[in-house]
N, C-alpha and C positions, 0 to 999 in steps of 0.2 A: 504494500500500500504506500503510495506516495502522495504528498500534499504540498501545494505551492500557495503562497499568499503574495499578492502583488505588492509593490513598494508602497502604494497608497493605502493598502489594507482594504480596498473596496471590492476586490475580486479574490476568490479562493477557488482552487481546483484540487480535486482529490481523484485518484485513479487507482484501481486495483488491477494488477497484471497477473494472469494465470497462464502458465505453460502447460500445454497438452501435447505431449510427444514433441514433434517438430513444429507444431503450430502454437499460436498464442491467442489469448483473448484479453482485451482491455475494456473495462467498464468504469466510467467516471462521470463526474458532475462538476460543472463550473457554476458558481453563484456570484452574481454581481449586484452590488447595491446601486440604487439610482444615481445618476450622474447628469450634469447639464447636457451631455451629448447623447444620452440614452436612458430609457427607463430601466428599472430593476428587472433582472431576468435570471432564469435557471436554464442551463443547457445540460442535458444528460446524453451520454453517448455510449455505444457499445460497438466494438470493432473486433472482427475475427481476422487474424493475420495468418496466412499460410506459411509453409516451410520456405517458400520463395520470397518471403517478406512482403508480399503484396496483400493489400486488404481484400478479403473475400466477401465480407459482409460489413456494412456500416449502417447503423441506425442512430438517428439524431432526434431528440425531442426538445423543443424550446418552449418555455413557458414564461409568460408575463402575467401581470394582473388582469389583462384583457383577453388573452388568448393562449392556446396551446396548439402546437403543430408538430407532427411527427413525419420524418422522412426516412424511408426504409429502402 
């Protein structure tokens, strides 16, 4: 499990990496406080990476106070 916090402290990201044989899976979340440039949001992601290091599946879900959208 890895965690990053931005220099301003307004954004935090946490990701869990799991190796499965020669492939890997990453599942994480980015949370950002509101800022003059953008509203507060959460971005959740899941990535499956093959033995060739290419992403084989990517799922993104972004949520704000007003909406939620998933791209798969």
